[in-house]
C-alpha positions as CSV (number, residue, x, y, z in Angstrom):
1,M,127.5,4.0,37.2
2,N,129.2,5.5,34.4
3,Y,127.6,3.0,32.1
4,K,124.1,4.0,33.4
5,R,124.9,7.6,32.7
6,Y,126.0,6.7,29.3
7,L,122.8,4.9,28.7
8,L,120.9,8.1,30.0
9,S,122.8,10.4,27.8
10,L,122.3,7.9,24.7
11,C,118.4,8.0,25.5
12,L,118.3,11.7,25.9
13,F,120.3,12.3,22.6
14,F,117.8,10.1,20.7
15,S,114.9,11.9,22.1
16,I,116.2,15.4,21.5
17,N,117.1,14.1,17.7
18,A,113.7,12.8,17.3
19,F,112.0,16.2,18.6
20,S,114.2,18.1,16.2
21,Q,113.3,15.9,13.3
22,D,109.5,16.5,13.9
23,S,109.8,20.2,15.3
24,L,107.9,21.3,12.4
25,S,105.2,18.6,12.2
26,T,102.5,20.8,13.7
27,H,103.3,23.6,10.9
28,Y,102.3,21.4,7.7
29,R,99.7,19.0,6.6
30,I,100.0,16.7,3.7
31,Y,97.1,15.5,1.7
32,D,96.9,12.7,-0.8
33,T,94.7,14.3,-3.6
34,K,95.0,11.5,-6.1
35,P,91.7,10.3,-7.5
36,P,91.1,6.7,-6.1
37,F,91.4,3.7,-8.4
38,I,87.8,2.6,-9.5
39,L,87.2,0.1,-12.0
40,L,84.5,1.5,-14.2
41,L,82.0,-0.8,-16.2
42,P,80.9,0.7,-19.5
43,S,77.4,1.1,-18.3
44,Q,78.6,3.0,-15.1
45,N,79.2,6.8,-15.1
46,K,80.9,7.8,-11.9
47,N,82.9,11.0,-11.2
48,L,86.3,10.3,-9.6
49,Y,86.9,12.6,-6.4
50,P,90.2,13.1,-4.8
51,T,90.9,11.2,-1.7
52,R,92.0,14.2,0.4
53,Q,93.6,11.9,2.9
54,L,95.9,13.2,5.4
55,I,99.2,11.3,5.0
56,S,102.7,11.3,6.1
57,T,105.9,11.6,3.9
58,D,106.1,7.8,4.2
59,Q,103.2,7.4,1.6
60,I,104.8,9.6,-0.8
61,I,108.0,7.6,-0.6
62,A,106.1,4.4,-1.0
63,D,104.1,5.6,-3.9
64,M,107.6,6.3,-5.8
65,D,107.8,2.6,-6.2
66,A,105.8,2.9,-9.3
67,S,107.1,6.5,-10.3
68,D,109.9,7.9,-12.0
69,V,109.8,11.7,-11.2
70,L,108.6,13.6,-8.2
71,F,107.9,17.2,-8.5
72,F,108.0,19.3,-5.4
73,G,106.3,22.6,-6.2
74,E,107.5,25.2,-3.6
75,E,107.1,28.7,-2.4
76,H,110.8,29.8,-2.4
77,N,110.6,31.3,1.2
78,D,108.5,28.8,3.0
79,S,110.7,27.4,5.9
80,A,108.4,24.4,6.4
81,G,108.7,23.7,2.4
82,H,112.4,23.6,2.6
83,Y,112.4,21.3,5.5
84,L,110.2,18.9,3.9
85,E,112.2,18.9,0.9
86,N,115.2,17.9,2.6
87,K,113.3,15.2,4.6
88,I,111.7,13.7,1.5
89,F,115.1,13.8,-0.5
90,R,116.7,11.8,2.5
91,E,113.9,9.4,2.7
92,L,113.9,8.7,-1.0
93,H,117.5,8.0,-0.6
94,A,117.0,5.7,2.4
95,R,114.5,3.7,0.3
96,Y,116.0,3.7,-3.3
97,G,119.6,4.3,-2.6
98,S,121.9,5.3,-5.5
99,Q,118.7,5.3,-7.6
100,V,117.8,8.7,-6.7
101,A,119.0,12.0,-8.2
102,L,118.3,15.6,-7.1
103,S,117.1,18.2,-9.8
104,L,116.9,21.8,-9.1
105,E,115.3,24.8,-10.8
106,M,118.0,26.7,-8.6
107,F,121.0,25.7,-10.9
108,E,121.4,26.3,-14.7
109,T,122.6,24.1,-17.4
110,D,125.7,26.2,-17.8
111,N,126.3,25.4,-14.1
112,Q,126.5,21.7,-14.5
113,Q,130.2,21.6,-14.7
114,A,130.8,23.6,-11.7
115,L,128.2,21.8,-9.5
116,N,129.8,18.4,-10.7
117,D,133.2,19.8,-9.6
118,Y,131.8,20.9,-6.1
119,L,130.1,17.5,-5.6
120,A,133.5,15.6,-6.6
121,G,135.3,17.9,-3.9
122,F,137.4,19.7,-6.4
123,I,136.2,23.2,-5.5
124,D,134.8,24.6,-2.3
125,E,131.4,26.5,-1.9
126,A,133.0,29.8,-2.2
127,R,134.3,28.9,-5.8
128,L,130.7,27.4,-6.7
129,A,129.1,30.6,-5.6
130,K,131.1,32.6,-8.0
131,D,130.9,30.0,-11.0
132,A,127.3,28.8,-10.7
133,R,125.5,32.1,-9.6
134,L,123.9,30.8,-6.6
135,W,120.6,32.0,-5.5
136,S,120.5,34.5,-2.7
137,N,118.8,32.0,-0.4
138,Y,121.0,29.0,-1.4
139,K,121.1,28.2,2.3
140,D,117.7,26.7,1.9
141,Y,119.0,24.3,-0.8
142,R,122.5,23.8,0.8
143,P,121.4,20.7,3.0
144,M,120.2,18.7,0.1
145,V,123.1,19.5,-2.2
146,D,125.6,18.6,0.6
147,Y,123.7,15.5,1.3
148,A,124.0,14.5,-2.3
149,K,127.6,15.3,-2.2
150,Q,128.3,13.2,1.0
151,N,126.3,10.2,-0.5
152,R,127.6,10.6,-4.1
153,L,124.2,11.4,-5.6
154,A,123.7,13.1,-8.8
155,V,122.3,16.7,-8.8
156,V,121.0,17.9,-12.1
157,A,121.4,21.6,-12.9
158,A,118.1,21.8,-14.6
159,N,117.1,25.5,-15.5
160,A,117.9,27.1,-18.8
161,P,120.5,29.8,-18.5
162,R,118.9,33.0,-17.3
163,R,120.7,35.3,-19.7
164,Y,118.7,33.4,-22.5
165,V,115.5,33.5,-20.6
166,S,115.9,37.2,-20.3
167,L,116.8,37.6,-23.9
168,V,113.4,35.9,-25.0
169,G,111.6,38.1,-22.7
170,K,113.0,41.1,-24.5
171,R,113.3,40.0,-28.1
172,G,111.0,36.8,-28.4
173,M,111.6,33.2,-29.2
174,A,113.2,33.7,-32.6
175,V,116.3,35.4,-31.3
176,L,117.5,32.1,-30.0
177,D,118.0,30.8,-33.6
178,S,120.9,33.1,-34.1
179,L,122.7,31.6,-31.1
180,D,125.8,29.3,-31.9
181,K,125.9,25.7,-31.3
182,G,127.5,25.9,-27.9
183,A,124.7,28.1,-26.5
184,K,122.0,25.9,-28.1
185,A,123.3,23.1,-26.4
186,L,122.3,24.7,-23.2
187,L,118.8,25.0,-24.2
188,P,115.9,22.6,-25.3
189,P,115.5,21.8,-28.9
190,L,114.2,24.8,-30.7
191,P,111.5,25.8,-31.3
192,Y,110.3,24.8,-27.8
193,D,106.7,24.1,-26.7
194,T,104.9,27.1,-25.4
195,L,101.9,25.2,-24.0
196,P,99.0,27.2,-25.3
197,G,95.6,26.9,-23.4
198,H,95.0,26.8,-19.5
199,Y,98.8,27.3,-18.5
200,R,98.8,30.4,-20.7
201,E,95.6,31.6,-19.4
202,K,96.8,31.0,-15.8
203,F,99.9,32.9,-16.3
204,Y,98.4,35.9,-17.8
205,E,96.0,35.8,-14.8
206,V,98.6,35.9,-12.3
207,M,100.8,38.5,-14.1
208,K,97.7,40.8,-14.7
209,G,98.6,44.6,-13.7
210,S,102.4,43.8,-13.6
211,P,104.9,45.6,-16.1
212,G,104.7,43.6,-19.2
213,G,102.3,41.1,-17.8
214,D,100.5,40.9,-21.0
215,N,103.5,40.7,-23.3
216,P,103.7,37.3,-25.2
217,K,107.5,37.5,-25.0
218,V,107.3,37.3,-21.1
219,Y,105.2,34.1,-21.4
220,Y,107.6,32.7,-23.9
221,S,110.4,33.3,-21.2
222,Q,108.5,31.5,-18.8
223,S,107.8,28.7,-21.3
224,L,111.6,28.4,-21.9
225,W,112.1,27.8,-18.0
226,D,109.7,25.0,-18.4
227,A,111.1,23.4,-21.6
228,G,114.5,23.7,-20.3
229,M,113.9,21.9,-16.9
230,S,111.9,19.4,-18.5
231,N,114.5,18.6,-21.1
232,S,117.2,18.4,-18.6
233,I,115.2,15.8,-16.7
234,Y,114.3,13.9,-19.9
235,H,117.9,13.8,-21.0
236,Y,119.1,12.6,-17.4
237,L,116.7,9.5,-17.3
238,R,117.6,8.6,-20.9
239,K,121.2,8.4,-19.8
240,N,120.4,6.9,-16.5
241,K,117.8,4.2,-16.8
242,G,115.9,3.1,-13.7
243,Q,116.7,6.2,-11.8
244,K,114.2,8.4,-9.9
245,V,114.4,12.2,-10.1
246,F,113.4,14.4,-7.2
247,H,113.0,17.7,-8.7
248,C,112.3,21.0,-6.7
249,V,110.7,24.1,-8.5
250,G,108.5,26.9,-7.8
251,K,104.9,25.6,-7.6
252,F,103.5,27.6,-10.5
253,H,105.9,25.5,-12.8
254,V,104.2,22.3,-11.9
255,E,100.7,22.8,-10.2
256,E,97.8,21.0,-12.0
257,R,100.5,19.0,-13.8
258,L,101.1,22.1,-16.3
259,G,104.1,23.8,-17.1
260,T,107.4,21.7,-16.5
261,A,105.4,18.7,-15.7
262,A,103.4,18.9,-18.8
263,Q,106.5,19.5,-20.9
264,L,108.2,16.5,-19.5
265,Q,105.1,14.2,-19.9
266,N,105.0,15.4,-23.6
267,R,108.6,14.4,-24.3
268,N,108.1,10.8,-22.8
269,K,104.4,9.7,-22.5
270,K,105.6,6.4,-20.6
271,L,107.2,8.5,-17.6
272,R,105.4,8.1,-14.4
273,I,105.3,11.4,-12.7
274,R,103.9,12.7,-9.2
275,V,103.4,16.2,-8.3
276,I,103.5,17.8,-4.9
277,S,102.0,21.4,-4.6
278,M,102.9,23.1,-1.5
279,I,101.1,26.3,-0.4
280,S,101.1,28.5,2.6
281,D,97.5,29.0,3.1
282,E,95.3,31.1,5.5
283,N,92.8,28.0,5.6
284,F,95.6,25.7,6.9
285,T,93.4,24.1,9.3
286,A,90.3,24.1,7.1
287,P,91.3,23.3,3.4
288,D,89.3,24.9,0.6
289,W,89.2,21.9,-1.6
290,N,87.4,23.8,-4.4
291,K,90.6,25.7,-4.9
292,L,93.1,23.2,-3.6
293,A,92.3,19.7,-4.8
294,V,93.3,20.3,-8.6
295,L,96.9,21.4,-7.7
296,G,98.7,18.1,-7.4
297,D,98.8,14.4,-6.6
298,Y,99.7,15.7,-3.0
299,V,99.0,19.1,-1.5
300,I,101.0,20.4,1.4
301,L,99.5,23.1,3.2
302,T,101.9,25.1,5.6
303,D,101.2,27.4,8.4
304,P,101.3,31.1,7.1
305,T,102.4,32.4,10.5
306,L,105.7,30.3,10.4
307,K,108.6,32.5,9.7
308,K,109.8,33.0,6.1
309,T,113.4,32.1,5.2
310,F,113.6,35.5,3.5
């Protein structure tokens, strides 16, 4: 009798656990928007259209067999997005083991030692919060960082220190030349790329009407974020051959393979990069592909009625 009760409770546990893992599944949809592979003969002139197939995270994980870096372009307060980041990171680890590293916009290069100390168990989270200037919504990223800690996976503090980003926004790029060697070691090589063209145009369009939105120095500070994150990932991969990096970042930095993604590709043309662009969209159930198809290799639409994390 006791044995039967044990089996019943065990089945109940797994049922509840499975439900909790999929509790948000009705609040997001993942689409594969990569162009299909078509062999074109010289005489042919065909357009390649994205597949727009509804997929699961399993397909993204499997596609990483042939990729080096997976960017997750998030909206910082989207609860479904943070759920999926954590889910994808764990699934990457399940498939690739210690070959996987987590990289985060939310930590800056001068936070790396404090982050390493936390991962090694030398300091607690309270000390990390003081030393690494944790984001106010760190709770959204804690599950991934702690999972990396538990499984001895590397976490890259990818972003340029915000004090230098702010400095560029106020005084321009040239001010960085006056920094000492220690400060410059925390930054990408100078002068860094500012990606003229479509990315710059998009930035000014988004910033239109905001204070300083048309100020080139503000765009240069944005570009320092992109250059800094790409440089951190680039150097990690140079030192750790065969690794796969999962980088979480605000979606504007990587959508359309621009910003950080473009900067990284420019640093190493051979890197195989995939981009997830996630958006909380009012057309959640009826995607407007004229607007969405170009955003990434995968587009994740989340339910706008879902409660935000902040």
